[in-house]
C-alpha positions in Angstrom: 120.9 92.5 156.0 119.9 89.1 154.4 116.5 87.7 155.1 115.9 83.9 155.0 112.6 82.2 154.7 112.5 78.7 156.4 109.4 77.2 154.8 107.6 73.9 154.3 107.5 73.4 158.1 105.2 70.5 159.0 105.0 71.3 162.7 106.2 74.6 164.2 106.8 75.0 168.0 107.2 78.7 168.9 105.9 79.0 172.5 104.0 82.0 171.2 100.3 81.9 172.3 99.3 84.1 169.4 100.9 81.9 166.7 98.5 80.1 164.4 97.6 76.5 165.2 96.3 73.6 163.2 97.9 72.0 160.2 100.9 73.4 158.4 102.8 74.1 156.3 104.3 76.9 158.4 107.3 79.3 157.8 109.7 81.4 159.8 111.5 84.5 158.5 115.0 85.2 159.8 116.3 88.8 159.5 119.9 89.0 160.5 120.2 87.5 164.0 116.4 87.6 164.9 113.1 86.1 164.1 111.1 88.6 162.0 108.0 86.7 161.2 106.2 83.4 161.8 103.0 82.1 160.3 101.5 79.9 157.6 103.7 79.4 154.6 101.1 80.7 152.2 101.2 84.1 153.9 105.0 84.4 154.2 106.7 87.5 152.8 109.3 87.4 150.1 112.9 87.0 151.3 116.4 87.1 149.9 116.7 83.3 150.2 114.6 80.3 151.1 115.1 76.9 152.6 112.3 74.3 152.3 112.5 71.8 155.1 110.0 69.5 153.4 107.5 68.9 156.2 110.0 68.6 159.0 109.3 69.8 162.5 110.9 73.1 163.7 111.3 74.2 167.3 113.5 76.6 169.2 117.1 75.6 169.8 117.7 73.8 173.1 118.7 76.0 176.0 121.1 73.9 178.2 121.2 75.8 181.5 123.5 73.5 183.4 126.8 72.1 182.3 130.4 71.7 183.6 132.6 71.8 180.5 135.8 73.5 181.6 137.7 70.3 182.6 140.5 67.9 181.8 140.9 64.2 182.4 138.6 61.2 182.1 136.5 59.4 184.7 135.5 56.4 182.7 136.8 54.0 185.3 134.6 55.7 187.9 131.6 55.2 185.6 132.5 51.5 185.1 132.7 51.0 188.9 129.3 52.8 189.3 127.5 50.6 186.8 129.0 47.6 188.5 127.2 48.6 191.8 129.4 51.2 193.5 127.2 54.2 194.6 127.9 57.6 193.2 129.9 59.9 195.6 130.6 63.6 195.0 134.2 63.0 196.1 134.9 62.0 192.5 135.0 65.7 191.6 138.5 65.8 193.1 139.8 63.6 190.3 138.7 66.1 187.7 140.1 69.0 189.8 143.5 67.5 189.8 143.5 66.9 186.1 142.1 70.3 185.3 144.7 72.1 187.4 147.5 70.3 185.5 146.1 71.1 182.0 147.2 73.9 179.8 144.9 76.8 179.0 144.8 75.9 175.3 143.9 72.3 176.1 141.0 73.4 178.3 139.7 75.8 175.7 139.9 73.3 172.9 138.0 70.7 174.9 135.3 73.3 175.7 135.0 74.2 172.0 134.7 70.5 171.1 131.9 69.9 173.6 130.0 73.1 172.6 130.2 72.1 169.0 129.0 68.6 169.8 126.0 70.1 171.6 125.3 72.5 168.7 125.2 69.6 166.2 122.4 68.2 168.4 120.4 71.4 168.4 121.7 73.2 171.5 122.0 76.9 170.7 122.3 78.5 174.1 124.5 77.0 176.7 125.6 77.7 180.3 128.7 76.3 181.8 130.4 76.5 185.2 133.8 76.8 186.8 134.4 74.5 189.7 137.2 72.2 188.7 140.0 74.6 189.7 139.2 75.5 193.3 142.1 77.9 193.7 142.0 81.6 192.9 144.2 81.3 189.8 142.5 78.1 188.5 139.0 79.4 189.0 139.9 82.7 187.4 141.3 81.0 184.3 138.3 78.7 184.1 136.0 81.7 184.1 138.0 83.5 181.5 138.0 80.4 179.2 134.3 79.8 179.7 133.4 83.4 179.0 135.1 83.1 175.6 133.2 80.0 174.6 129.6 79.9 175.9 126.5 82.2 176.4 126.4 82.1 180.2 129.1 81.5 182.8 128.6 80.5 186.4 131.2 80.6 189.2 131.1 77.3 191.2 134.0 77.7 193.5 131.8 76.2 196.2 131.8 72.8 194.4 133.5 71.0 197.3 136.2 71.8 199.9 139.5 70.8 198.4 142.0 68.7 200.3 144.4 70.5 202.7 142.0 73.2 204.0 138.9 73.5 206.2 135.4 74.4 205.0 135.4 77.7 206.9 138.8 78.7 205.5 137.8 77.7 202.0 134.5 79.6 202.2 136.5 82.7 203.2 138.5 82.2 200.0 135.4 81.6 197.8 133.5 84.6 199.1 136.5 86.9 199.0 139.6 86.7 196.7 138.2 84.0 194.5 135.0 85.9 193.9 136.9 89.0 193.2 139.1 87.2 190.6 136.1 85.8 188.6 133.5 88.5 188.9 134.3 90.2 185.6 133.8 87.0 183.7 130.6 85.5 185.2 127.0 86.3 185.5 126.0 83.7 188.1 127.2 82.1 191.4 126.4 78.5 192.4 127.0 76.3 195.4 126.7 72.5 195.8 124.4 72.3 198.8 124.6 68.6 199.7 125.9 66.2 202.3 129.6 65.9 201.7 129.8 69.4 200.2 128.2 72.5 201.8 125.4 72.8 204.3 122.5 75.3 204.1 124.2 78.0 206.1 127.3 77.8 203.9 125.2 77.9 200.8 123.4 81.0 201.9 126.6 82.7 202.6 128.0 82.0 199.1 124.8 83.2 197.5 124.8 86.4 199.6 128.4 87.1 198.7 127.6 86.7 195.0 124.5 88.9 195.2 126.7 91.6 196.8 128.8 91.6 193.6 125.7 91.7 191.4 125.7 88.0 190.5 122.5 85.9 190.2 122.2 82.8 192.3 121.9 79.1 191.4 122.0 76.1 193.7 122.9 72.4 193.2 120.4 70.9 195.7 118.4 67.9 196.7 120.4 65.6 194.4 121.5 62.8 196.7 118.7 63.1 199.3 116.4 65.5 201.0 118.2 68.7 202.2 118.1 72.4 202.5 118.9 73.3 198.9 115.5 74.2 197.7 114.8 76.3 200.8 118.1 78.1 200.5 117.5 78.8 196.8 114.0 80.2 197.3 115.0 82.3 200.3 117.8 83.9 198.3 115.7 84.5 195.2 118.0 82.2 193.2 117.1 81.8 189.5 117.2 78.0 189.8 117.7 75.0 192.0 119.3 72.2 190.0 118.9 68.4 190.4 115.8 68.7 192.7 115.5 64.9 192.7 114.5 64.4 196.4 111.8 66.8 197.3 109.5 67.1 200.3 106.0 68.6 200.0 107.3 71.7 201.6 110.0 72.0 198.9 107.4 71.7 196.1 105.1 74.3 197.8 108.1 76.7 198.2 109.0 76.4 194.5 105.3 76.8 193.4 105.2 80.1 195.3 108.5 81.4 194.0 110.3 82.5 190.8 113.0 79.9 191.3 113.0 77.4 188.4 113.4 73.7 189.2 116.1 72.5 186.7 115.9 68.8 186.4 118.8 66.6 185.2 117.3 63.3 184.3 120.3 62.0 182.4 122.4 62.5 185.5 119.9 60.6 187.7 119.9 57.8 185.2 123.8 57.7 185.1 124.1 57.8 188.9 121.4 55.4 189.8 119.1 58.0 191.4 115.3 57.8 191.0 114.0 60.0 188.2 113.2 63.6 189.2 109.6 64.3 190.1 108.8 66.3 187.0 105.1 65.5 186.8 104.6 66.4 190.5 106.3 69.8 190.0 104.5 70.7 186.8 101.1 69.8 188.4 102.0 72.0 191.3 102.6 75.0 189.0 106.4 75.0 189.3 108.4 76.3 186.3 110.5 73.4 185.2 113.7 73.3 183.0 115.6 70.4 181.6 119.3 70.5 181.3 122.1 68.0 180.4 124.5 68.4 183.4 127.2 67.5 180.9 130.3 66.8 183.0 133.1 64.2 183.0 131.9 62.2 186.0 128.2 61.9 186.9 126.7 62.6 183.4 129.0 62.7 180.4 126.4 63.6 177.7 125.6 66.8 175.8 122.3 65.3 174.4 119.3 67.5 175.3 117.2 65.1 173.2 118.1 62.3 175.6 116.9 64.5 178.5 113.6 65.2 176.7 113.1 61.5 176.0 113.8 60.6 179.7 111.5 63.4 180.9 108.7 61.8 178.9 109.5 58.1 179.3 110.5 58.2 183.0 109.3 61.4 184.6 105.7 61.6 183.3 105.9 64.7 181.2 104.1 65.0 177.8 106.3 65.6 174.8 105.2 69.3 174.5 105.9 69.8 178.2 109.4 68.3 177.9 110.2 70.3 174.8 109.0 73.5 176.6 111.2 72.7 179.6 114.3 72.1 177.4 113.8 75.4 175.6 111.7 78.1 177.3 112.2 76.5 180.7 116.0 76.7 180.3 115.7 80.3 179.2 113.7 81.1 182.3 116.4 79.4 184.5 118.9 81.8 182.9 116.5 84.8 183.2 116.6 85.3 179.5 113.8 86.4 177.2 115.6 86.3 173.9 116.0 82.5 173.6 114.0 79.4 174.1 111.1 80.6 171.9 110.5 81.8 168.3 108.3 84.8 168.9 109.1 87.9 166.7 112.2 89.6 168.0 113.7 86.4 169.5 117.3 85.4 168.7 116.9 83.3 165.5 117.8 79.9 167.1 116.0 77.2 165.1 116.3 73.5 165.4 115.0 71.4 162.4 114.2 67.8 163.2 114.5 65.0 160.7 111.0 64.1 161.7 107.5 65.4 161.1 106.8 66.0 164.8 108.5 66.5 168.1 106.8 63.3 169.3 109.7 61.5 167.6 112.1 62.8 170.2 110.6 60.4 172.8 109.3 57.8 170.3 112.7 57.3 168.8 115.2 57.7 171.7 118.8 57.5 170.8 118.2 58.3 167.1 120.0 61.5 165.9 117.1 63.6 164.7 118.8 67.0 164.2 118.6 67.9 160.5 119.6 71.6 160.6 120.4 74.3 163.1 120.4 78.1 163.0 122.0 80.0 165.9 121.5 83.8 166.0 120.5 83.6 162.3 123.6 81.8 161.2 123.3 78.3 159.7 125.5 75.8 161.5 127.1 72.7 160.1 125.4 69.6 161.5 125.0 65.9 160.8 123.2 63.9 159.5 122.8 65.2 155.9 121.7 68.8 156.1 118.5 70.3 154.6 119.8 72.4 151.7 118.3 75.4 149.9 
């Protein structure tokens, strides 16, 4: 198995408390798919090949724990109306549902691959995506199957909204019965949109319980458009994460601080929909585990840029750059209950993100600038732009 020495690292973020601090240069050894060694470059072992990154910063690849990438159609007109003053409404989801149902499998798979590749070129090396734009047994099943072939983690989001032509009770019977049966072999998680205009707290609890009975972990879309029961439902069910978490009461924050449920914040979505920034500083100060994710989707947040989310978390949400980077890497891994990604400790999956910058501070200092210079995923060098760092 080939070993690779990534050396000349000016700043190394590992999320390993035992890693050496101070000034570099540092180095990382990749052995196959895993990190085999980290430390000062002068102490590095001999490897089969070496890449000198010439003083650039290296951090774990982004872990994007919340996306919606199995879809067809375009909602650019909706975005234009929203920036002209029309408030965001969850009912826009139905537009994507109609387009996705009409699309061929190959078209959905190709679009998914394109967006995953787009994210990878920006340093995302572990990505979750959801179903939720089919909302029939057959369409949710094919979305789950397509997603499972293209991403690291798949979530069943049949409970995205109640489609036209049925009642909420009848649709929940479908979600928690035949639809769940049809997707269960392809997904690890179950999710529910717990919000006014979608599903209330009792309905959300029912969905999570049905998923748990099939061995699926829980996730919740909650507290996006206003205060609501999403956080309480997620914590009570032992869900891995509650996502959005924009409008929180003191009781919500206290509940999260006393639980293992991660608050996954989606600041690019809040920016796009005109919501206030999520209360990241308040959550971190209360001891809540926070993740950052893109919420890449065709309607409310059409971006795969985790670097944008980090910049917004710093510039609008009160986090320091190291806190935001941690939330976008290790925080995302914890939201997915994974210990193999989001860090560069020995034994981790070798997901490395090399910045065309000497420090991660540039992620917030230079928002909108493409800073990804090189990416390794599971030990394999990916093709990225701008110009790559070459051996």
